[in-house]
PDB file of N, CA, C and O in Angstrom, chain B, residues numbered from 101:
ATOM      1  N   UNK B 101     112.721 104.604 102.684  1.00  0.00           N
ATOM      2  CA  UNK B 101     112.958 103.202 102.438  1.00  0.00           C
ATOM      3  C   UNK B 101     111.683 102.603 101.856  1.00  0.00           C
ATOM      4  O   UNK B 101     110.584 102.875 102.339  1.00  0.00           O
ATOM      5  N   UNK B 102     111.836 101.793 100.826  1.00  0.00           N
ATOM      6  CA  UNK B 102     110.710 101.048 100.269  1.00  0.00           C
ATOM      7  C   UNK B 102     111.064  99.575 100.343  1.00  0.00           C
ATOM      8  O   UNK B 102     112.104  99.156  99.835  1.00  0.00           O
ATOM      9  N   UNK B 103     110.202  98.783 100.975  1.00  0.00           N
ATOM     10  CA  UNK B 103     110.392  97.346 101.132  1.00  0.00           C
ATOM     11  C   UNK B 103     109.341  96.635 100.303  1.00  0.00           C
ATOM     12  O   UNK B 103     108.170  97.014 100.330  1.00  0.00           O
ATOM     13  N   UNK B 104     109.745  95.601  99.561  1.00  0.00           N
ATOM     14  CA  UNK B 104     108.809  94.834  98.741  1.00  0.00           C
ATOM     15  C   UNK B 104     108.854  93.385  99.186  1.00  0.00           C
ATOM     16  O   UNK B 104     109.928  92.796  99.305  1.00  0.00           O
ATOM     17  N   UNK B 105     107.666  92.803  99.436  1.00  0.00           N
ATOM     18  CA  UNK B 105     107.550  91.397  99.826  1.00  0.00           C
ATOM     19  C   UNK B 105     106.446  90.760  99.006  1.00  0.00           C
ATOM     20  O   UNK B 105     105.524  91.438  98.551  1.00  0.00           O
ATOM     21  N   UNK B 106     106.545  89.437  98.818  1.00  0.00           N
ATOM     22  CA  UNK B 106     105.424  88.753  98.175  1.00  0.00           C
ATOM     23  C   UNK B 106     104.261  88.764  99.152  1.00  0.00           C
ATOM     24  O   UNK B 106     104.475  88.742 100.364  1.00  0.00           O
ATOM     25  N   UNK B 107     103.040  88.796  98.649  1.00  0.00           N
ATOM     26  CA  UNK B 107     101.863  88.910  99.513  1.00  0.00           C
ATOM     27  C   UNK B 107     101.716  87.746 100.471  1.00  0.00           C
ATOM     28  O   UNK B 107     101.131  87.901 101.543  1.00  0.00           O
ATOM     29  N   UNK B 108     102.238  86.577 100.107  1.00  0.00           N
ATOM     30  CA  UNK B 108     102.099  85.412 100.979  1.00  0.00           C
ATOM     31  C   UNK B 108     102.840  85.583 102.299  1.00  0.00           C
ATOM     32  O   UNK B 108     102.413  85.037 103.316  1.00  0.00           O
ATOM     33  N   UNK B 109     103.958  86.339 102.302  1.00  0.00           N
ATOM     34  CA  UNK B 109     104.749  86.483 103.522  1.00  0.00           C
ATOM     35  C   UNK B 109     104.557  87.827 104.197  1.00  0.00           C
ATOM     36  O   UNK B 109     105.109  88.066 105.270  1.00  0.00           O
ATOM     37  N   UNK B 110     103.794  88.692 103.594  1.00  0.00           N
ATOM     38  CA  UNK B 110     103.598  90.018 104.157  1.00  0.00           C
ATOM     39  C   UNK B 110     102.729  89.946 105.395  1.00  0.00           C
ATOM     40  O   UNK B 110     101.838  89.103 105.504  1.00  0.00           O
ATOM     41  N   UNK B 111     103.009  90.857 106.339  1.00  0.00           N
ATOM     42  CA  UNK B 111     102.235  90.902 107.575  1.00  0.00           C
ATOM     43  C   UNK B 111     100.857  91.477 107.363  1.00  0.00           C
ATOM     44  O   UNK B 111     100.557  92.042 106.311  1.00  0.00           O
ATOM     45  N   UNK B 112     100.020  91.328 108.376  1.00  0.00           N
ATOM     46  CA  UNK B 112      98.644  91.804 108.299  1.00  0.00           C
ATOM     47  C   UNK B 112      98.536  93.290 108.578  1.00  0.00           C
ATOM     48  O   UNK B 112      97.457  93.865 108.434  1.00  0.00           O
ATOM     49  N   UNK B 113      99.639  93.931 108.977  1.00  0.00           N
ATOM     50  CA  UNK B 113      99.599  95.348 109.273  1.00  0.00           C
ATOM     51  C   UNK B 113      99.810  95.599 110.748  1.00  0.00           C
ATOM     52  O   UNK B 113      99.950  94.667 111.540  1.00  0.00           O
ATOM     53  N   UNK B 114      99.831  96.878 111.109  1.00  0.00           N
ATOM     54  CA  UNK B 114     100.117  97.263 112.483  1.00  0.00           C
ATOM     55  C   UNK B 114      98.890  97.745 113.227  1.00  0.00           C
ATOM     56  O   UNK B 114      99.026  98.352 114.289  1.00  0.00           O
ATOM     57  N   UNK B 115      97.704  97.499 112.711  1.00  0.00           N
ATOM     58  CA  UNK B 115      96.500  98.090 113.285  1.00  0.00           C
ATOM     59  C   UNK B 115      96.165  97.568 114.674  1.00  0.00           C
ATOM     60  O   UNK B 115      95.369  98.192 115.375  1.00  0.00           O
ATOM     61  N   UNK B 116      96.743  96.439 115.100  1.00  0.00           N
ATOM     62  CA  UNK B 116      96.427  95.894 116.412  1.00  0.00           C
ATOM     63  C   UNK B 116      97.479  96.228 117.461  1.00  0.00           C
ATOM     64  O   UNK B 116      97.390  95.729 118.583  1.00  0.00           O
ATOM     65  N   UNK B 117      98.471  97.052 117.138  1.00  0.00           N
ATOM     66  CA  UNK B 117      99.505  97.437 118.088  1.00  0.00           C
ATOM     67  C   UNK B 117      99.033  98.700 118.806  1.00  0.00           C
ATOM     68  O   UNK B 117      98.704  99.688 118.150  1.00  0.00           O
ATOM     69  N   UNK B 118      98.993  98.689 120.155  1.00  0.00           N
ATOM     70  CA  UNK B 118      98.443  99.824 120.907  1.00  0.00           C
ATOM     71  C   UNK B 118      99.123 101.164 120.634  1.00  0.00           C
ATOM     72  O   UNK B 118      98.452 102.196 120.656  1.00  0.00           O
ATOM     73  N   UNK B 119     100.418 101.183 120.381  1.00  0.00           N
ATOM     74  CA  UNK B 119     101.137 102.444 120.185  1.00  0.00           C
ATOM     75  C   UNK B 119     101.126 102.913 118.731  1.00  0.00           C
ATOM     76  O   UNK B 119     101.864 103.829 118.369  1.00  0.00           O
ATOM     77  N   UNK B 120     100.302 102.295 117.905  1.00  0.00           N
ATOM     78  CA  UNK B 120     100.273 102.623 116.481  1.00  0.00           C
ATOM     79  C   UNK B 120      98.894 103.115 116.062  1.00  0.00           C
ATOM     80  O   UNK B 120      97.875 102.507 116.391  1.00  0.00           O
ATOM     81  N   UNK B 121      98.879 104.223 115.332  1.00  0.00           N
ATOM     82  CA  UNK B 121      97.630 104.762 114.788  1.00  0.00           C
ATOM     83  C   UNK B 121      97.656 104.591 113.276  1.00  0.00           C
ATOM     84  O   UNK B 121      98.608 105.004 112.615  1.00  0.00           O
ATOM     85  N   UNK B 122      96.604 103.979 112.729  1.00  0.00           N
ATOM     86  CA  UNK B 122      96.558 103.703 111.288  1.00  0.00           C
ATOM     87  C   UNK B 122      95.326 104.322 110.647  1.00  0.00           C
ATOM     88  O   UNK B 122      94.296 104.516 111.293  1.00  0.00           O
ATOM     89  N   UNK B 123      95.458 104.629 109.358  1.00  0.00           N
ATOM     90  CA  UNK B 123      94.341 105.152 108.583  1.00  0.00           C
ATOM     91  C   UNK B 123      94.487 104.709 107.133  1.00  0.00           C
ATOM     92  O   UNK B 123      95.589 104.415 106.671  1.00  0.00           O
ATOM     93  N   UNK B 124      93.379 104.664 106.430  1.00  0.00           N
ATOM     94  CA  UNK B 124      93.378 104.294 105.020  1.00  0.00           C
ATOM     95  C   UNK B 124      93.807 105.505 104.194  1.00  0.00           C
ATOM     96  O   UNK B 124      93.353 106.623 104.438  1.00  0.00           O
ATOM     97  N   UNK B 125      94.692 105.274 103.207  1.00  0.00           N
ATOM     98  CA  UNK B 125      95.189 106.345 102.341  1.00  0.00           C
ATOM     99  C   UNK B 125      95.225 105.860 100.889  1.00  0.00           C
ATOM    100  O   UNK B 125      95.058 104.671 100.617  1.00  0.00           O
ATOM    101  N   UNK B 126      95.444 106.789  99.974  1.00  0.00           N
ATOM    102  CA  UNK B 126      95.620 106.448  98.569  1.00  0.00           C
ATOM    103  C   UNK B 126      97.091 106.605  98.216  1.00  0.00           C
ATOM    104  O   UNK B 126      97.702 107.637  98.493  1.00  0.00           O
ATOM    105  N   UNK B 127      97.652 105.569  97.601  1.00  0.00           N
ATOM    106  CA  UNK B 127      99.066 105.556  97.221  1.00  0.00           C
ATOM    107  C   UNK B 127      99.145 105.289  95.723  1.00  0.00           C
ATOM    108  O   UNK B 127      98.874 104.175  95.275  1.00  0.00           O
ATOM    109  N   UNK B 128      99.510 106.291  94.960  1.00  0.00           N
ATOM    110  CA  UNK B 128      99.612 106.113  93.515  1.00  0.00           C
ATOM    111  C   UNK B 128      98.344 105.555  92.896  1.00  0.00           C
ATOM    112  O   UNK B 128      98.414 104.764  91.956  1.00  0.00           O
ATOM    113  N   UNK B 129      97.192 105.951  93.405  1.00  0.00           N
ATOM    114  CA  UNK B 129      95.912 105.484  92.888  1.00  0.00           C
ATOM    115  C   UNK B 129      95.411 104.195  93.510  1.00  0.00           C
ATOM    116  O   UNK B 129      94.306 103.754  93.194  1.00  0.00           O
ATOM    117  N   UNK B 130      96.190 103.577  94.385  1.00  0.00           N
ATOM    118  CA  UNK B 130      95.794 102.337  95.062  1.00  0.00           C
ATOM    119  C   UNK B 130      95.471 102.618  96.523  1.00  0.00           C
ATOM    120  O   UNK B 130      95.984 103.575  97.103  1.00  0.00           O
ATOM    121  N   UNK B 131      94.622 101.785  97.117  1.00  0.00           N
ATOM    122  CA  UNK B 131      94.283 101.927  98.528  1.00  0.00           C
ATOM    123  C   UNK B 131      95.360 101.274  99.374  1.00  0.00           C
ATOM    124  O   UNK B 131      95.777 100.147  99.109  1.00  0.00           O
ATOM    125  N   UNK B 132      95.808 101.994 100.398  1.00  0.00           N
ATOM    126  CA  UNK B 132      96.831 101.481 101.299  1.00  0.00           C
ATOM    127  C   UNK B 132      96.514 101.850 102.733  1.00  0.00           C
ATOM    128  O   UNK B 132      95.483 102.459 103.015  1.00  0.00           O
ATOM    129  N   UNK B 133      97.404 101.479 103.633  1.00  0.00           N
ATOM    130  CA  UNK B 133      97.254 101.786 105.051  1.00  0.00           C
ATOM    131  C   UNK B 133      98.490 102.535 105.528  1.00  0.00           C
ATOM    132  O   UNK B 133      99.617 102.077 105.344  1.00  0.00           O
ATOM    133  N   UNK B 134      98.265 103.686 106.140  1.00  0.00           N
ATOM    134  CA  UNK B 134      99.357 104.496 106.693  1.00  0.00           C
ATOM    135  C   UNK B 134      99.290 104.401 108.209  1.00  0.00           C
ATOM    136  O   UNK B 134      98.238 104.620 108.810  1.00  0.00           O
ATOM    137  N   UNK B 135     100.428 104.070 108.826  1.00  0.00           N
ATOM    138  CA  UNK B 135     100.486 103.912 110.277  1.00  0.00           C
ATOM    139  C   UNK B 135     101.576 104.799 110.866  1.00  0.00           C
ATOM    140  O   UNK B 135     102.614 105.028 110.245  1.00  0.00           O
ATOM    141  N   UNK B 136     101.322 105.293 112.074  1.00  0.00           N
ATOM    142  CA  UNK B 136     102.296 106.096 112.806  1.00  0.00           C
ATOM    143  C   UNK B 136     102.539 105.437 114.147  1.00  0.00           C
ATOM    144  O   UNK B 136     101.604 105.229 114.920  1.00  0.00           O
ATOM    145  N   UNK B 137     103.793 105.105 114.431  1.00  0.00           N
ATOM    146  CA  UNK B 137     104.202 104.499 115.700  1.00  0.00           C
ATOM    147  C   UNK B 137     104.547 105.628 116.662  1.00  0.00           C
ATOM    148  O   UNK B 137     105.529 106.340 116.454  1.00  0.00           O
ATOM    149  N   UNK B 138     103.745 105.797 117.718  1.00  0.00           N
ATOM    150  CA  UNK B 138     103.916 106.911 118.644  1.00  0.00           C
ATOM    151  C   UNK B 138     105.113 106.746 119.570  1.00  0.00           C
ATOM    152  O   UNK B 138     105.520 107.714 120.213  1.00  0.00           O
ATOM    153  N   UNK B 139     105.683 105.560 119.657  1.00  0.00           N
ATOM    154  CA  UNK B 139     106.865 105.344 120.497  1.00  0.00           C
ATOM    155  C   UNK B 139     108.143 105.626 119.705  1.00  0.00           C
ATOM    156  O   UNK B 139     109.021 106.345 120.181  1.00  0.00           O
ATOM    157  N   UNK B 140     108.248 105.067 118.506  1.00  0.00           N
ATOM    158  CA  UNK B 140     109.456 105.221 117.686  1.00  0.00           C
ATOM    159  C   UNK B 140     109.393 106.404 116.732  1.00  0.00           C
ATOM    160  O   UNK B 140     110.373 106.695 116.046  1.00  0.00           O
ATOM    161  N   UNK B 141     108.256 107.089 116.678  1.00  0.00           N
ATOM    162  CA  UNK B 141     108.044 108.204 115.756  1.00  0.00           C
ATOM    163  C   UNK B 141     108.313 107.776 114.312  1.00  0.00           C
ATOM    164  O   UNK B 141     108.925 108.515 113.541  1.00  0.00           O
ATOM    165  N   UNK B 142     107.856 106.595 113.963  1.00  0.00           N
ATOM    166  CA  UNK B 142     108.038 106.059 112.615  1.00  0.00           C
ATOM    167  C   UNK B 142     106.711 106.094 111.869  1.00  0.00           C
ATOM    168  O   UNK B 142     105.659 105.794 112.434  1.00  0.00           O
ATOM    169  N   UNK B 143     106.773 106.461 110.602  1.00  0.00           N
ATOM    170  CA  UNK B 143     105.605 106.451 109.735  1.00  0.00           C
ATOM    171  C   UNK B 143     105.835 105.410 108.654  1.00  0.00           C
ATOM    172  O   UNK B 143     106.906 105.359 108.048  1.00  0.00           O
ATOM    173  N   UNK B 144     104.823 104.576 108.412  1.00  0.00           N
ATOM    174  CA  UNK B 144     104.927 103.595 107.333  1.00  0.00           C
ATOM    175  C   UNK B 144     103.599 103.516 106.600  1.00  0.00           C
ATOM    176  O   UNK B 144     102.531 103.696 107.186  1.00  0.00           O
ATOM    177  N   UNK B 145     103.691 103.244 105.318  1.00  0.00           N
ATOM    178  CA  UNK B 145     102.514 103.085 104.478  1.00  0.00           C
ATOM    179  C   UNK B 145     102.676 101.786 103.707  1.00  0.00           C
ATOM    180  O   UNK B 145     103.726 101.528 103.119  1.00  0.00           O
ATOM    181  N   UNK B 146     101.623 100.968 103.713  1.00  0.00           N
ATOM    182  CA  UNK B 146     101.657  99.672 103.047  1.00  0.00           C
ATOM    183  C   UNK B 146     100.560  99.612 101.995  1.00  0.00           C
ATOM    184  O   UNK B 146      99.421 100.008 102.240  1.00  0.00           O
ATOM    185  N   UNK B 147     100.925  99.108 100.816  1.00  0.00           N
ATOM    186  CA  UNK B 147      99.961  98.929  99.729  1.00  0.00           C
ATOM    187  C   UNK B 147     100.287  97.609  99.030  1.00  0.00           C
ATOM    188  O   UNK B 147     101.455  97.258  98.862  1.00  0.00           O
ATOM    189  N   UNK B 148      99.248  96.886  98.625  1.00  0.00           N
ATOM    190  CA  UNK B 148      99.438  95.607  97.933  1.00  0.00           C
ATOM    191  C   UNK B 148      98.967  95.734  96.490  1.00  0.00           C
ATOM    192  O   UNK B 148      97.920  96.318  96.210  1.00  0.00           O
ATOM    193  N   UNK B 149      99.763  95.172  95.577  1.00  0.00           N
ATOM    194  CA  UNK B 149      99.415  95.168  94.154  1.00  0.00           C
ATOM    195  C   UNK B 149     100.271  94.140  93.437  1.00  0.00           C
ATOM    196  O   UNK B 149     101.423  93.911  93.806  1.00  0.00           O
ATOM    197  N   UNK B 150      99.709  93.529  92.419  1.00  0.00           N
ATOM    198  CA  UNK B 150     100.445  92.585  91.576  1.00  0.00           C
ATOM    199  C   UNK B 150     101.081  91.446  92.374  1.00  0.00           C
ATOM    200  O   UNK B 150     102.173  90.988  92.034  1.00  0.00           O
ATOM    201  N   UNK B 151     100.412  90.988  93.425  1.00  0.00           N
ATOM    202  CA  UNK B 151     100.925  89.879  94.216  1.00  0.00           C
ATOM    203  C   UNK B 151     102.068  90.242  95.138  1.00  0.00           C
ATOM    204  O   UNK B 151     102.721  89.354  95.685  1.00  0.00           O
ATOM    205  N   UNK B 152     102.326  91.533  95.324  1.00  0.00           N
ATOM    206  CA  UNK B 152     103.395  91.979  96.201  1.00  0.00           C
ATOM    207  C   UNK B 152     102.872  93.026  97.162  1.00  0.00           C
ATOM    208  O   UNK B 152     101.885  93.708  96.883  1.00  0.00           O
ATOM    209  N   UNK B 153     103.548  93.148  98.305  1.00  0.00           N
ATOM    210  CA  UNK B 153     103.220  94.176  99.278  1.00  0.00           C
ATOM    211  C   UNK B 153     104.374  95.163  99.337  1.00  0.00           C
ATOM    212  O   UNK B 153     105.526  94.769  99.519  1.00  0.00           O
ATOM    213  N   UNK B 154     104.066  96.443  99.185  1.00  0.00           N
ATOM    214  CA  UNK B 154     105.063  97.506  99.222  1.00  0.00           C
ATOM    215  C   UNK B 154     104.896  98.274 100.526  1.00  0.00           C
ATOM    216  O   UNK B 154     103.793  98.712 100.853  1.00  0.00           O
ATOM    217  N   UNK B 155     105.983  98.438 101.272  1.00  0.00           N
ATOM    218  CA  UNK B 155     105.961  99.219 102.499  1.00  0.00           C
ATOM    219  C   UNK B 155     106.924 100.384 102.343  1.00  0.00           C
ATOM    220  O   UNK B 155     108.109 100.192 102.070  1.00  0.00           O
ATOM    221  N   UNK B 156     106.409 101.583 102.517  1.00  0.00           N
ATOM    222  CA  UNK B 156     107.193 102.809 102.435  1.00  0.00           C
ATOM    223  C   UNK B 156     107.327 103.303 103.867  1.00  0.00           C
ATOM    224  O   UNK B 156     106.320 103.556 104.528  1.00  0.00           O
ATOM    225  N   UNK B 157     108.557 103.445 104.357  1.00  0.00           N
ATOM    226  CA  UNK B 157     108.751 103.778 105.767  1.00  0.00           C
ATOM    227  C   UNK B 157     109.748 104.910 105.944  1.00  0.00           C
ATOM    228  O   UNK B 157     110.681 105.075 105.159  1.00  0.00           O
ATOM    229  N   UNK B 158     109.524 105.684 106.996  1.00  0.00           N
ATOM    230  CA  UNK B 158     110.446 106.755 107.366  1.00  0.00           C
ATOM    231  C   UNK B 158     110.461 106.845 108.890  1.00  0.00           C
ATOM    232  O   UNK B 158     109.438 106.633 109.541  1.00  0.00           O
ATOM    233  N   UNK B 159     111.618 107.157 109.450  1.00  0.00           N
ATOM    234  CA  UNK B 159     111.788 107.232 110.897  1.00  0.00           C
ATOM    235  C   UNK B 159     112.226 108.636 111.265  1.00  0.00           C
ATOM    236  O   UNK B 159     113.117 109.201 110.630  1.00  0.00           O
ATOM    237  N   UNK B 160     111.609 109.197 112.282  1.00  0.00           N
ATOM    238  CA  UNK B 160     112.048 110.496 112.765  1.00  0.00           C
ATOM    239  C   UNK B 160     110.906 111.407 113.149  1.00  0.00           C
ATOM    240  O   UNK B 160     109.824 111.358 112.565  1.00  0.00           O
ATOM    241  N   UNK B 161     111.167 112.245 114.148  1.00  0.00           N
ATOM    242  CA  UNK B 161     110.162 113.183 114.644  1.00  0.00           C
ATOM    243  C   UNK B 161     109.882 114.308 113.652  1.00  0.00           C
ATOM    244  O   UNK B 161     108.764 114.818 113.586  1.00  0.00           O
ATOM    245  N   UNK B 162     110.883 114.687 112.894  1.00  0.00           N
ATOM    246  CA  UNK B 162     110.762 115.886 112.069  1.00  0.00           C
ATOM    247  C   UNK B 162     110.515 115.585 110.596  1.00  0.00           C
ATOM    248  O   UNK B 162     111.043 116.266 109.716  1.00  0.00           O
ATOM    249  N   UNK B 163     109.728 114.585 110.343  1.00  0.00           N
ATOM    250  CA  UNK B 163     109.378 114.257 108.960  1.00  0.00           C
ATOM    251  C   UNK B 163     108.529 115.391 108.383  1.00  0.00           C
ATOM    252  O   UNK B 163     107.621 115.895 109.044  1.00  0.00           O
ATOM    253  N   UNK B 164     108.827 115.777 107.171  1.00  0.00           N
ATOM    254  CA  UNK B 164     108.026 116.782 106.483  1.00  0.00           C
ATOM    255  C   UNK B 164     106.820 116.061 105.879  1.00  0.00           C
ATOM    256  O   UNK B 164     106.946 115.363 104.873  1.00  0.00           O
ATOM    257  N   UNK B 165     105.666 116.232 106.491  1.00  0.00           N
ATOM    258  CA  UNK B 165     104.449 115.533 106.063  1.00  0.00           C
ATOM    259  C   UNK B 165     104.097 115.839 104.611  1.00  0.00           C
ATOM    260  O   UNK B 165     103.603 114.965 103.899  1.00  0.00           O
ATOM    261  N   UNK B 166     104.346 117.065 104.166  1.00  0.00           N
ATOM    262  CA  UNK B 166     104.034 117.420 102.780  1.00  0.00           C
ATOM    263  C   UNK B 166     104.900 116.640 101.798  1.00  0.00           C
ATOM    264  O   UNK B 166     104.409 116.191 100.762  1.00  0.00           O
ATOM    265  N   UNK B 167     106.181 116.474 102.111  1.00  0.00           N
ATOM    266  CA  UNK B 167     107.080 115.711 101.241  1.00  0.00           C
ATOM    267  C   UNK B 167     106.647 114.252 101.207  1.00  0.00           C
ATOM    268  O   UNK B 167     106.608 113.640 100.139  1.00  0.00           O
ATOM    269  N   UNK B 168     106.321 113.687 102.376  1.00  0.00           N
ATOM    270  CA  UNK B 168     105.887 112.290 102.445  1.00  0.00           C
ATOM    271  C   UNK B 168     104.592 112.092 101.653  1.00  0.00           C
ATOM    272  O   UNK B 168     104.465 111.127 100.900  1.00  0.00           O
ATOM    273  N   UNK B 169     103.638 113.002 101.822  1.00  0.00           N
ATOM    274  CA  UNK B 169     102.370 112.914 101.091  1.00  0.00           C
ATOM    275  C   UNK B 169     102.592 113.008  99.580  1.00  0.00           C
ATOM    276  O   UNK B 169     101.955 112.281  98.818  1.00  0.00           O
ATOM    277  N   UNK B 170     103.484 113.890  99.142  1.00  0.00           N
ATOM    278  CA  UNK B 170     103.783 114.013  97.713  1.00  0.00           C
ATOM    279  C   UNK B 170     104.440 112.743  97.181  1.00  0.00           C
ATOM    280  O   UNK B 170     104.174 112.331  96.052  1.00  0.00           O
ATOM    281  N   UNK B 171     105.305 112.118  97.999  1.00  0.00           N
ATOM    282  CA  UNK B 171     105.919 110.851  97.598  1.00  0.00           C
ATOM    283  C   UNK B 171     104.845 109.793  97.393  1.00  0.00           C
ATOM    284  O   UNK B 171     104.877 109.052  96.410  1.00  0.00           O
ATOM    285  N   UNK B 172     103.882 109.722  98.331  1.00  0.00           N
ATOM    286  CA  UNK B 172     102.802 108.736  98.210  1.00  0.00           C
ATOM    287  C   UNK B 172     101.960 108.987  96.966  1.00  0.00           C
ATOM    288  O   UNK B 172     101.583 108.044  96.269  1.00  0.00           O
ATOM    289  N   UNK B 173     101.665 110.248  96.685  1.00  0.00           N
ATOM    290  CA  UNK B 173     100.867 110.580  95.500  1.00  0.00           C
ATOM    291  C   UNK B 173     101.586 110.180  94.215  1.00  0.00           C
ATOM    292  O   UNK B 173     100.953 109.733  93.259  1.00  0.00           O
ATOM    293  N   UNK B 174     102.900 110.341  94.195  1.00  0.00           N
ATOM    294  CA  UNK B 174     103.664 110.049  92.994  1.00  0.00           C
ATOM    295  C   UNK B 174     104.161 108.617  92.880  1.00  0.00           C
ATOM    296  O   UNK B 174     104.727 108.241  91.853  1.00  0.00           O
ATOM    297  N   UNK B 175     103.959 107.809  93.922  1.00  0.00           N
ATOM    298  CA  UNK B 175     104.460 106.433  93.920  1.00  0.00           C
ATOM    299  C   UNK B 175     103.721 105.625  92.863  1.00  0.00           C
ATOM    300  O   UNK B 175     102.490 105.597  92.848  1.00  0.00           O
ATOM    301  N   UNK B 176     104.461 104.972  91.985  1.00  0.00           N
ATOM    302  CA  UNK B 176     103.866 104.170  90.922  1.00  0.00           C
ATOM    303  C   UNK B 176     104.467 102.777  90.930  1.00  0.00           C
ATOM    304  O   UNK B 176     105.675 102.613  91.101  1.00  0.00           O
ATOM    305  N   UNK B 177     103.631 101.788  90.748  1.00  0.00           N
ATOM    306  CA  UNK B 177     104.081 100.407  90.656  1.00  0.00           C
ATOM    307  C   UNK B 177     104.184 100.067  89.178  1.00  0.00           C
ATOM    308  O   UNK B 177     103.197 100.134  88.445  1.00  0.00           O
ATOM    309  N   UNK B 178     105.378  99.704  88.749  1.00  0.00           N
ATOM    310  CA  UNK B 178     105.621  99.379  87.345  1.00  0.00           C
ATOM    311  C   UNK B 178     105.464  97.882  87.163  1.00  0.00           C
ATOM    312  O   UNK B 178     106.078  97.092  87.879  1.00  0.00           O
ATOM    313  N   UNK B 179     104.645  97.500  86.210  1.00  0.00           N
ATOM    314  CA  UNK B 179     104.369  96.073  85.975  1.00  0.00           C
ATOM    315  C   UNK B 179     105.483  95.422  85.209  1.00  0.00           C
ATOM    316  O   UNK B 179     105.419  94.226  84.923  1.00  0.00           O
TER     317      UNK B 179
END
Protein backbone atom coordinates (compact mmCIF):
# COMPACT_ATOMS: atom_id res chain seq x y z
CA UNK A 1 0.00 0.00 0.00
CA UNK A 2 1.24 3.49 -0.82
CA UNK A 3 -0.46 6.45 0.88
CA UNK A 4 0.08 10.04 -0.28
CA UNK A 5 -0.73 13.09 1.87
CA UNK A 6 0.07 16.77 1.60
CA UNK A 7 2.94 17.66 3.93
CA UNK A 8 0.76 20.01 5.97
CA UNK A 9 -1.43 17.14 7.24
CA UNK A 10 1.18 14.42 7.42
CA UNK A 11 2.16 13.07 10.82
CA UNK A 12 5.54 13.56 12.44
CA UNK A 13 6.29 9.84 12.27
CA UNK A 14 6.22 6.91 14.65
CA UNK A 15 9.56 7.44 16.36
CA UNK A 16 7.99 8.26 19.75
CA UNK A 17 5.82 5.11 19.98
CA UNK A 18 7.40 2.57 22.40
CA UNK A 19 6.52 -0.51 20.31
CA UNK A 20 8.01 0.97 17.13
CA UNK A 21 11.62 0.84 15.95
CA UNK A 22 12.64 3.37 13.29
CA UNK A 23 15.72 3.99 11.19
CA UNK A 24 16.76 6.33 8.39
CA UNK A 25 16.70 4.76 4.90
CA UNK A 26 17.06 5.79 1.26
CA UNK A 27 13.93 5.57 -0.89
CA UNK A 28 14.40 6.13 -4.61
CA UNK A 29 17.35 8.42 -3.87
CA UNK A 30 15.52 10.38 -1.15
CA UNK A 31 15.98 10.17 2.62
CA UNK A 32 13.10 8.54 4.46
CA UNK A 33 12.21 6.83 7.73
CA UNK A 34 11.46 3.11 7.98
CA UNK A 35 9.57 1.91 11.06
CA UNK A 36 8.65 -1.55 12.34
CA UNK A 37 5.72 -1.98 14.75
CA UNK A 38 6.63 -4.90 17.04
CA UNK A 39 3.01 -5.44 18.14
CA UNK A 40 1.25 -5.45 14.75
CA UNK A 41 4.27 -6.72 12.77
CA UNK A 42 3.78 -3.84 10.34
CA UNK A 43 6.56 -2.18 8.38
CA UNK A 44 6.16 1.33 6.99
CA UNK A 45 8.47 3.74 5.24
CA UNK A 46 7.78 7.46 4.93
CA UNK A 47 9.45 9.93 2.57
CA UNK A 48 8.59 13.56 1.80
CA UNK A 49 9.07 15.23 -1.59
CA UNK A 50 7.38 17.86 -3.73
CA UNK A 51 5.17 19.04 -0.87
CA UNK A 52 3.74 15.56 -0.28
CA UNK A 53 4.42 12.73 2.14
CA UNK A 54 4.50 9.18 0.78
CA UNK A 55 3.99 6.24 3.15
CA UNK A 56 4.72 2.73 1.92
CA UNK A 57 3.27 0.13 4.29
CA UNK A 58 3.01 -3.63 4.58
CA UNK A 59 1.47 -5.80 7.31
CA UNK A 60 2.52 -9.30 8.24
CA UNK A 61 5.11 -11.42 10.00
CA UNK A 62 6.39 -13.07 6.84
CA UNK A 63 7.32 -10.06 4.77
CA UNK A 64 10.16 -10.78 2.37
CA UNK A 65 12.67 -8.10 3.39
CA UNK A 66 14.54 -8.40 0.08
CA UNK A 67 11.38 -7.70 -1.94
CA UNK A 68 10.50 -4.73 0.30
CA UNK A 69 14.04 -3.33 0.03
CA UNK A 70 13.98 -3.69 -3.77
CA UNK A 71 10.63 -1.87 -3.88
CA UNK A 72 12.13 1.00 -1.86
CA UNK A 73 15.17 1.17 -4.14
CA UNK A 74 12.98 1.31 -7.23
CA UNK A 75 10.35 3.71 -5.85
CA UNK A 76 10.28 6.89 -7.94
CA UNK A 77 8.30 10.07 -7.44
CA UNK A 78 7.07 11.42 -10.76
CA UNK A 79 6.76 15.20 -10.91
